[in-house]
C-alpha positions as CSV (number, residue, x, y, z in Angstrom):
1,M,33.4,-13.5,-2.8
2,Q,36.4,-11.0,-4.0
3,V,34.8,-8.0,-6.2
4,N,37.2,-7.4,-9.4
5,T,35.1,-5.3,-11.2
6,L,31.3,-3.9,-11.9
7,H,31.3,-5.8,-14.7
8,Q,32.4,-9.2,-14.0
9,S,30.5,-9.5,-10.6
10,Y,27.2,-8.1,-12.2
11,R,26.2,-11.2,-13.0
12,R,22.5,-11.0,-13.0
13,P,19.8,-10.9,-16.1
14,L,18.8,-7.8,-17.8
15,P,15.4,-6.0,-16.9
16,A,12.6,-8.5,-19.7
17,Q,12.6,-6.5,-22.7
18,P,9.0,-6.5,-23.8
19,D,7.2,-10.0,-25.5
20,A,8.0,-10.0,-29.0
21,E,4.8,-8.7,-31.4
22,R,2.9,-11.6,-32.4
23,P,3.1,-11.4,-36.8
24,D,-0.2,-13.6,-36.5
25,L,-2.2,-10.6,-34.5
26,P,-2.8,-7.6,-35.5
27,R,-2.0,-4.7,-32.9
28,P,-5.1,-3.4,-32.6
29,R,-6.4,-6.6,-31.4
30,R,-3.2,-7.3,-29.6
31,H,-3.9,-4.3,-27.6
32,V,-6.9,-5.7,-26.4
33,L,-6.0,-8.8,-26.0
34,R,-3.9,-7.2,-23.2
35,R,-6.6,-5.1,-21.2
36,L,-8.8,-7.7,-21.5
37,T,-6.6,-10.0,-19.9
38,A,-5.4,-7.2,-17.0
39,M,-8.9,-6.7,-16.4
40,I,-9.5,-10.2,-15.7
41,G,-6.8,-10.2,-13.8
42,I,-7.7,-7.2,-11.6
43,G,-11.8,-8.9,-11.2
44,V,-10.1,-12.3,-9.9
45,V,-7.9,-10.0,-7.7
46,L,-11.3,-8.8,-6.2
47,S,-13.4,-11.3,-6.3
48,V,-11.2,-13.9,-4.0
49,W,-10.7,-10.4,-1.8
50,Q,-14.3,-9.9,-1.6
51,I,-15.3,-14.0,-0.8
52,V,-12.6,-13.6,2.0
53,T,-14.5,-11.1,4.2
54,M,-18.0,-12.7,3.5
55,L,-16.3,-16.0,5.0
56,E,-15.4,-13.5,8.0
57,L,-11.8,-15.5,7.7
58,Y,-10.2,-12.0,9.3
59,P,-11.6,-9.7,10.7
60,A,-12.5,-6.1,9.2
61,F,-9.8,-4.1,10.8
62,I,-8.0,-6.4,9.1
63,I,-8.9,-6.9,5.5
64,P,-11.6,-4.9,5.4
65,P,-13.7,-5.0,2.4
66,P,-14.1,-3.5,-1.3
67,L,-16.5,-0.9,-0.9
68,D,-14.8,0.2,2.0
69,V,-11.7,0.9,0.3
70,A,-13.8,1.9,-2.5
71,R,-16.2,4.2,-0.5
72,K,-12.9,5.2,2.1
73,F,-11.2,6.2,-1.9
74,I,-14.3,8.8,-2.8
75,S,-13.7,10.4,0.1
76,V,-9.5,11.4,1.0
77,I,-10.1,12.1,-3.2
78,V,-13.2,14.5,-2.6
79,D,-11.4,16.4,0.5
80,G,-8.4,16.6,-1.1
81,T,-6.0,14.4,1.3
82,L,-5.3,11.9,-1.3
83,L,-3.9,14.9,-4.3
84,H,-2.1,16.3,-1.6
85,H,0.3,13.6,-0.1
86,A,0.2,12.0,-4.1
87,T,1.8,15.0,-5.3
88,V,4.5,14.9,-2.9
89,T,5.2,11.5,-3.2
90,V,5.3,12.3,-6.8
91,S,7.8,14.9,-6.8
92,E,10.2,12.9,-4.1
93,I,10.1,10.0,-7.2
94,L,10.4,12.0,-10.3
95,A,13.0,14.3,-8.7
96,G,15.0,11.2,-7.6
97,L,14.6,9.6,-10.5
98,G,16.0,12.5,-12.3
99,V,19.2,12.9,-10.5
100,A,19.9,8.9,-10.3
101,A,19.3,8.9,-13.8
102,F,21.9,11.9,-14.3
103,V,24.7,10.9,-12.0
104,G,24.4,7.1,-12.9
105,V,24.5,7.7,-16.4
106,T,26.9,9.6,-15.9
107,L,29.7,7.3,-13.9
108,G,28.7,4.0,-16.2
109,Y,29.7,6.0,-19.5
110,L,32.9,7.1,-17.2
111,L,33.6,3.2,-15.8
112,A,32.8,1.8,-19.6
113,K,35.2,3.7,-20.9
114,S,38.2,3.1,-18.1
115,Q,38.7,-0.3,-16.6
116,G,40.4,1.4,-14.2
117,F,38.3,3.9,-12.9
118,E,36.1,0.9,-12.3
119,R,38.0,-1.1,-10.3
120,A,39.2,1.5,-8.5
121,L,35.4,2.4,-7.0
122,S,33.9,-0.8,-7.3
123,P,34.4,-2.4,-4.3
124,L,32.7,1.1,-2.9
125,I,30.0,1.0,-5.3
126,V,29.1,-2.5,-5.1
127,G,29.3,-2.4,-0.8
128,F,27.5,1.0,-0.7
129,Q,24.8,-0.8,-2.8
130,S,24.9,-4.4,-0.8
131,T,24.1,-2.2,2.2
132,P,19.6,-2.0,3.1
133,V,18.5,1.8,2.4
134,V,16.7,1.4,5.4
135,A,20.0,1.3,7.8
136,Y,21.2,4.4,6.4
137,A,18.0,6.4,5.9
138,P,17.6,7.2,10.0
139,L,21.1,9.2,8.8
140,L,20.1,11.1,5.6
141,V,17.1,11.9,7.2
142,I,19.2,14.3,9.9
143,W,21.5,15.3,8.3
144,F,19.3,17.1,5.2
145,G,16.1,17.2,7.6
146,T,12.6,15.5,7.4
147,G,11.8,17.8,3.5
148,T,11.7,17.1,0.6
149,T,15.1,17.1,0.0
150,S,16.5,13.4,2.6
151,K,13.4,11.8,0.4
152,I,15.0,12.7,-3.4
153,I,18.2,11.5,-2.3
154,I,17.0,8.4,-1.3
155,C,15.5,7.8,-3.8
156,A,18.4,9.4,-6.0
157,L,20.8,6.9,-4.4
158,I,18.5,3.8,-4.4
159,A,17.1,4.0,-8.0
160,F,20.8,5.1,-9.6
161,F,22.8,1.3,-9.8
162,P,20.9,-0.2,-12.4
163,L,21.2,2.7,-14.2
164,M,24.9,2.8,-13.9
165,M,24.8,-0.5,-14.5
166,N,23.2,-1.0,-17.3
167,T,24.7,2.6,-18.8
168,L,28.1,0.3,-18.1
169,I,26.5,-3.3,-20.2
170,G,25.2,-0.9,-22.9
171,V,28.3,1.1,-23.8
172,R,31.1,-2.3,-22.9
173,N,28.4,-4.8,-24.9
174,I,29.1,-2.8,-28.5
175,P,30.7,-5.2,-30.9
176,L,34.0,-4.2,-31.7
177,E,33.2,-4.4,-35.6
178,Q,30.9,-1.5,-35.1
179,R,33.8,1.0,-33.1
180,E,36.2,-0.4,-36.4
181,I,33.6,1.2,-38.4
182,M,33.4,4.1,-36.6
183,R,36.8,4.6,-36.6
184,L,37.4,4.0,-40.6
185,Y,35.4,6.8,-41.6
186,A,37.5,8.9,-38.9
187,A,34.7,9.7,-36.5
188,S,35.7,11.8,-33.9
189,P,34.7,10.9,-29.9
190,W,31.3,12.9,-30.6
191,Q,30.7,11.5,-33.3
192,M,31.4,7.8,-31.6
193,F,28.9,9.1,-28.7
194,A,26.2,10.1,-30.4
195,K,26.0,7.9,-33.8
196,L,27.1,5.3,-32.2
197,E,26.9,4.7,-28.1
198,V,24.1,5.8,-27.2
199,P,21.9,4.8,-30.0
200,A,23.5,0.6,-29.3
201,A,22.6,2.1,-25.4
202,L,19.2,2.4,-25.4
203,T,17.5,-0.6,-25.2
204,V,19.7,-1.9,-22.5
205,L,19.2,1.9,-20.7
206,F,15.8,1.8,-21.0
207,G,15.4,-1.2,-18.9
208,G,17.0,0.3,-16.2
209,L,15.1,3.2,-16.3
210,K,12.1,1.2,-16.0
211,V,13.5,-0.2,-12.7
212,S,14.5,2.4,-11.3
213,A,11.1,3.8,-11.2
214,T,10.1,1.1,-9.5
215,L,13.0,1.4,-6.8
216,A,12.5,5.4,-6.3
217,V,9.2,4.8,-5.6
218,I,10.8,2.3,-2.7
219,G,13.1,4.8,-1.7
220,A,10.0,7.5,-1.2
221,V,8.1,5.4,0.8
222,V,10.9,4.8,3.3
223,G,11.9,7.7,3.5
224,E,8.4,9.1,4.9
225,F,8.6,5.9,6.7
226,V,11.5,7.0,8.8
227,G,10.2,10.8,9.8
228,A,7.7,13.0,7.3
229,S,4.3,14.8,8.1
230,A,3.6,15.2,4.2
231,G,3.5,12.0,1.5
232,L,1.1,9.0,0.7
233,G,4.1,6.8,3.3
234,A,3.6,9.3,6.1
235,L,-0.4,8.6,5.5
236,I,0.0,4.9,5.5
237,M,1.9,5.6,9.1
238,L,-0.9,8.4,10.0
239,A,-3.4,6.0,9.4
240,R,-1.6,2.7,11.2
241,S,-2.0,4.7,14.1
242,Q,-5.3,5.4,13.7
243,F,-6.1,1.5,13.0
244,D,-7.3,2.6,9.6
245,T,-7.0,-0.5,7.4
246,P,-8.7,1.2,4.1
247,L,-7.2,4.1,4.3
248,V,-4.0,2.6,4.6
249,F,-5.2,0.0,0.8
250,V,-6.1,3.7,-0.2
251,A,-2.6,4.7,0.4
252,V,-0.8,1.3,-1.0
253,L,-3.1,1.1,-4.1
254,S,-2.1,4.5,-5.0
255,L,1.6,4.2,-4.7
256,A,0.7,0.3,-7.0
257,L,-0.9,3.5,-9.1
258,I,2.2,5.7,-9.5
259,A,4.5,3.2,-9.7
260,R,3.4,1.5,-12.3
261,T,2.0,4.9,-14.8
262,I,5.8,5.9,-14.6
263,Y,6.5,2.2,-15.4
264,G,3.9,3.4,-19.0
265,V,4.8,6.0,-19.6
266,L,8.8,5.1,-20.2
267,T,7.7,2.5,-22.1
268,W,6.0,4.7,-24.4
269,I,8.6,7.1,-24.7
270,E,10.6,4.0,-25.0
271,A,8.7,2.5,-27.7
272,R,8.5,5.7,-29.8
273,L,12.7,6.3,-29.8
274,L,13.9,2.8,-30.5
275,R,11.2,2.4,-33.4
276,W,13.9,2.4,-35.8
277,Q,15.4,-0.8,-34.4
278,R,11.8,-2.2,-35.3
279,R,11.6,-1.0,-39.0
280,D,15.3,-2.1,-39.1
281,S,14.5,-5.8,-38.1
């Protein structure tokens, strides 16, 4: 299928926003209900996991008991192994996400303001994004080495596309009436950008930022799988070579916790920055 423009070809729905607050429940009760639901879900998963290991449906080196994973988790925390590898991975994720945010938002804004620029770059961007990151990750490791630089670049490459697309869509979808009102009051280009385009696109931009944050975690792990001496991806590879399945579980759960923490922080920032929208609605 021939790609005309990014805006026309990108038909995925926008990232889901947090559920609307229910007016029939007080805010503290809503928070308690959410936490209780999450705890029940975790409890069900742990219970099923324990039952499977007790029935010995699979050998322990394939699915270790939860207590074995918990003991391994405590041991690698005490000896500093988990902190060392997690710090490396988190630094790669945050640096890559920062680069992706700068490049993605800047490029998305330029594409939104110039359809000719979009038509010229869209085939290249879509084609590059369609290539799996595991295909070019080895090249980046060869070019930039096995240090953190190659991992940051991989994180940025895999994370910038949702940011770019959401910026493009957010700016393009600003109602024409609002732009006309700004022009009626003789708003300068800077005022148009700061007073209209940025506030109007923030909701969509944060949706892309949260998606990119989870993708950056994937990018860091892929880069560490290809070649690294430190990081949770390298720890998984080491544990797999030693048939230390509990350590693999610990590293995977740590990655999930990191992704969820970054997502939660971004959600908190979004709620604070977009508080004016709830007041106006």
